[in-house]
C-alpha positions in Angstrom: 0.8 -14.7 34.8 1.4 -11.0 35.1 -1.3 -8.3 35.6 -0.3 -6.8 32.2 -3.4 -6.2 30.0 -3.9 -8.5 27.0 -3.6 -7.3 23.4 -6.7 -7.2 21.3 -5.7 -7.3 17.6 -8.3 -5.9 15.2 -8.0 -8.1 12.1 -6.9 -11.7 11.4 -5.0 -11.4 8.1 -1.3 -11.9 7.6 -0.3 -8.6 9.1 -2.2 -9.4 12.3 -0.3 -12.7 12.6 3.0 -10.9 12.2 2.0 -8.4 14.9 1.1 -11.4 17.2 4.6 -12.8 16.7 6.2 -9.5 17.7 3.8 -8.9 20.6 4.6 -12.4 22.1 8.3 -11.7 21.8 7.7 -8.3 23.5 6.2 -10.0 26.5 2.4 -10.0 25.9 0.9 -13.1 27.4 -2.7 -12.8 26.3 -3.9 -12.1 22.8 -7.2 -12.1 21.0 -8.0 -11.4 17.4 -11.1 -9.6 16.3 -12.5 -10.5 12.9 -16.2 -10.2 11.9 -16.0 -13.2 9.6 -14.2 -15.5 12.1 -15.3 -19.1 12.1 -16.5 -20.8 15.2 -13.6 -22.0 17.3 -11.0 -20.4 15.0 -7.6 -19.6 16.7 -4.0 -18.8 16.0 -1.1 -20.1 18.2 -3.8 -21.1 20.7 -5.2 -17.6 20.9 -8.9 -17.1 20.0 -10.5 -15.2 17.2 -13.8 -13.5 18.1 -16.3 -11.5 16.1 -16.7 -8.6 18.5 -14.3 -6.2 20.2 -13.9 -7.1 23.9 -15.0 -3.8 25.5 -13.1 -4.3 28.7 -10.5 -1.4 28.8 -9.1 -2.6 32.2 -8.2 -6.0 30.7 -7.1 -5.1 27.2 -5.2 -2.7 25.1 -6.1 -2.5 21.4 -4.3 -2.3 18.1 -5.7 -1.8 14.6 -4.0 -4.6 12.5 -5.4 -4.4 9.0 -2.5 -4.2 6.5 -4.7 -2.1 4.2 -4.4 1.6 5.2 -8.0 2.6 4.7 -9.3 -0.4 6.6 -6.8 0.2 9.4 -7.9 3.9 9.5 -11.5 2.8 10.0 -10.4 0.4 12.8 -8.4 3.2 14.5 -11.4 5.6 14.3 -13.7 3.0 15.8 -11.3 2.5 18.8 -11.0 6.3 19.2 -14.7 6.8 19.3 -15.1 4.0 21.9 -12.3 5.7 23.9 -10.4 2.4 24.2 -6.7 2.4 25.1 -4.4 1.9 22.1 -1.2 -0.1 22.2 2.0 0.7 20.4 3.9 -2.5 19.6 7.6 -2.3 18.9 9.9 -5.3 18.3 12.7 -5.7 20.8 15.1 -6.0 17.8 13.8 -2.8 16.2 15.7 0.5 16.8 14.1 3.9 17.6 16.4 6.9 17.3 16.8 9.7 19.8 14.0 12.2 19.6 11.8 10.0 17.4 8.1 10.0 18.1 5.4 7.4 17.3 1.7 8.1 17.5 -0.8 5.7 19.2 -1.6 2.4 17.6 1.7 2.0 15.7 3.5 -1.2 15.0 7.3 -1.5 14.4 8.4 -4.9 13.2 11.6 -6.9 13.7 14.8 -5.2 12.5 13.0 -2.0 11.5 14.7 1.3 12.2 13.1 4.7 12.9 15.9 7.4 12.8 16.5 10.3 15.2 13.9 13.1 15.2 11.6 11.2 12.9 7.8 11.7 13.5 5.4 8.9 12.9 1.7 9.5 13.0 -1.1 7.3 14.5 -1.8 3.7 13.4 1.2 3.4 11.2 3.0 0.2 10.2 6.8 0.2 10.0 7.2 -3.4 8.8 9.9 -6.0 9.0 13.3 -4.5 8.1 11.9 -1.1 7.0 13.9 2.1 7.5 12.6 5.5 8.2 15.6 7.8 8.5 16.4 10.9 10.4 14.0 13.9 10.4 11.3 12.1 8.3 7.6 12.7 8.8 4.9 10.1 8.2 1.3 11.0 8.5 -1.5 8.8 10.0 -2.2 5.3 8.8 0.9 4.9 6.6 2.3 1.5 5.8 6.1 1.2 5.1 6.3 -2.3 4.0 9.0 -4.9 4.4 12.5 -3.7 3.4 11.2 -0.3 2.2 13.4 2.8 2.8 12.5 6.4 3.4 15.6 8.5 3.3 16.3 11.5 5.5 14.0 14.5 5.7 11.3 12.9 3.5 7.6 13.4 4.3 4.6 11.2 3.7 1.0 12.4 3.9 -1.8 10.2 5.4 -2.5 6.7 4.2 0.6 6.3 2.1 1.7 2.8 1.3 5.3 2.0 0.3 5.5 -1.5 -1.1 8.1 -4.1 -0.3 11.6 -2.8 -1.1 10.4 0.6 -2.3 12.8 3.6 -1.9 12.1 7.3 -1.4 15.2 9.3 -1.8 16.2 12.2 0.5 13.9 15.1 1.0 10.9 14.0 -1.1 7.3 14.8 -0.2 4.5 12.5 -1.0 0.8 13.6 -0.8 -1.8 11.6 1.0 -3.4 8.5 -0.6 -0.4 7.4 -2.6 0.6 3.8 -3.2 4.2 3.0 -4.3 4.5 -0.5 -5.8 7.1 -3.0 -4.7 10.6 -2.0 -5.7 9.6 1.4 -6.9 12.0 4.3 -6.5 10.7 7.8 -5.8 13.2 10.5 -7.1 10.9 13.5 -7.1 8.1 14.7 -4.9 4.6 13.4 -5.7 1.7 15.8 -5.2 -1.1 13.8 -6.8 -2.7 10.8 -5.1 -2.7 7.5 -7.1 -0.8 4.3 -7.7 2.9 4.6 -8.8 5.3 2.0 -9.9 8.7 1.6 -11.7 12.2 2.9 -11.5 11.8 5.8 -11.2 8.1 5.6 -10.4 5.4 6.9 -12.7 1.6 7.2 -12.0 -0.2 4.1 -13.4 -3.7 4.3 -11.8 -6.0 6.4 -9.7 -6.2 5.9 -6.0 -9.4 3.9 -5.2 -10.9 4.3 -1.7 
């Protein structure tokens, strides 16, 4: 076994399990999940689920793994306050363009693409097969879901969720705290937080924190 630190995954939902799959493929040998409601003896792929964060920074790096943006934001802030080292987990079959940057605590899934000169904030999820194209900006704690596409020079505020297969066309700007439903198509900039759906999208509900 190598001296590489293990990966502590905050959360034990479906997204955390997807992260575990990518992390194992990326060479992590030790994983632990952290979930306050974990049952005694619960595990996944032989790795334990515990109720408390293992505060051993020399032995672990840490990743907020809630799929929900606001919950992941809280996990991220907890890790920052505790001054624990954050991981960035990137699939070996994802592609990161020249000049692109990713903040701490990000996850990039299998077959995802982050284009050249894109800027991704902290604790973001670029999920399986998602595309963030050239010169895009995503704020902190965004989730670009499976197969979603953010076309060139678009900008997302903080805590934006793009549902599965959603599309944002070139050059659009989305305010913070926006949810785009699965398959939604954004053809104009959105400056009011809320839930949007349809082709093209329209606002259908308030954003609830």
